[in-house]
N, C-alpha and C positions, 0 to 999 in steps of 0.2 A: 165546462172546463172536461175532458174525457178525463179517464184515471190512469196515471202514468205507469201503475204496475204491471195493467192488462194489454195482454198482446193485442197487437191490431186486428180487427175481424177482415183487414185485404189480404191479408198472408196465409196462401195456404197455405194445403194440411201437409204436402210435404215436407214445407220451408222451415225452421225450425223458429219461434218467435224470438223474438228483437227484440230484449227493454230496453226503454226511450233513456234511460237513465247511464252515463258510464258505469261499467263496471272494473271494479281494478282486478285483475286475476293476479295469484302468488301461486309462484310454484313452490315448490318441495323448499329448495334452496331460501329462498323468499322464507321461510315459515320459522326453520332451523338453522340460519347462518341469520347472526346478531350483524346489524350496521357495522361497516368499517369503525367511525366513531368510536363505538362501544366496544371493542376489540382493543384497539389505541389506549383504551385510560383501563381497561381488565390487565393490559398488560403495564404497564405507567405503575397501576398500585399494584399488582402481584411485586412487580423487583422494587419496589418502596416495602412492601413489607418482608419480601428477601432480605434487605440489608437491614429492618428493624430484629428478623429472627437472630441473622447473623453478627449482628450487635449480641442480642441474649443470649445467644450459644454459645460466644468467647469469653462473655461476664459469667457464663456457672462453672465455665470449663475453669476461670483461673479462682473460680472463691472455692471450687472442690478443694482441690489443694495447689497452694500457689505455688510450692518446692514440688512440685508434677503438672505447672502447665505447659510446658513442653510437651508431655504423653499427651494431655488432653486432649490440644490441640492436634496433634497428630493424628489420633482417632477420629476427632472431628473432620480432620481434609480424607483420610481413607471412607468414610463413609461417606462425605461430597462426592468423592471423584467417585466412585459405586454407584451413587443419587444419577452424578451427572449420564455413567456408562448408560442405564434401564432409561432416565428418563430420557433420551437420546434413543433407546432403543421402542420406546416407545411411541415414538411420533415422527416415523419417517417423512421426505418430504415428497418421494415419487417413488413408483409402484418399483421400480428395479432397486430403490432404496430396500422400498419390504422386503423386498428378495431376499434380497444379501441380508438385511437384517435378521430373517424368520432363519436362516442355516445360522448364522452364527447366537440367537437366541439357542436352539436345537444344540449346538456343539455346548453355549452355560452351561445344560438345563441339565446335560447330559453329564457334566464335572461335575454340579453340583450332585446332583440326585446319586453320582455316584462314589466321588473317590473323596467329596469333602464331607457329603454328611456322615459317613464313616470316620471320620476324621475330627467332626467337629464336637463332640460327645469329652474327650480329653482333654481336648482344646480349651472350652469350656471348662471341667474341672481343672486343667492343671490351674487357670488364669484366676476365677472368679472362686477358689473353695480353695480354703487350708485345709491344712491335716483335721483330719476330725468332721469337717460338713463350714464350719464356721465360713462362713463370705469373708474376705481378705476386705481391707481400706479402699473404699471409692470404687470398690470395682463395676457393680450396679450401675452405680453414677454414669459409671463413660461407656457403661454400654447402654444410657439413653442419651448420653452427648454422639456416641455413632445412630442409632435410627432417627436423632432431633438430621441432624444432619443429613444423614441418606434421605430420608420424606420432604425436607426441608427442596433441599438441590432436585429430586428427581419432581416434583413439582415444577417448579422456579422452569426448567428446561423443559421438561411436558408442555405446560400452558407458551413460554416463551414460542417455541416448534411450531408447537401446531396453531396459533395466533399470527406468526411474522408471516405463518405461509397461506395464509386464509386470505392477510391484507394484502400479501404480494400478489396472491391469484385475482382479486376482485376487482 
């Protein structure tokens, strides 16, 4: 029996040798894009995680200071809304949306680097520290609530927009 891996001896020198066994060709997108079922499970898993993180954030917001729960939730909502904006900006659906988001991102970064950073130092000193440099009650915990809400929402929006987009185009 002839060896299946060797090229056929009747093949001319100009023609490439054809293997007798079928070869599965993979494109770059096949190697980098997981199958649709995998994407669906990622979306489901991330959204379940987001509910668990949200419940934990709300629980921590209550445990920090039950009398100021409304303020803690407001800080969490502010972090989540800013995270939603950032998550949307980093995951455009189309090239037209990408162009608009780039323009918007440049305007936001100019505002942040110019005006906001110059005023942020005084704001943080006034809100986080009392006279004499002693931290105020629960101030750093509230910064943590803001940062956690921001990061959770950014990740959720980014993954949902990116993976839902891929499922729609598959």
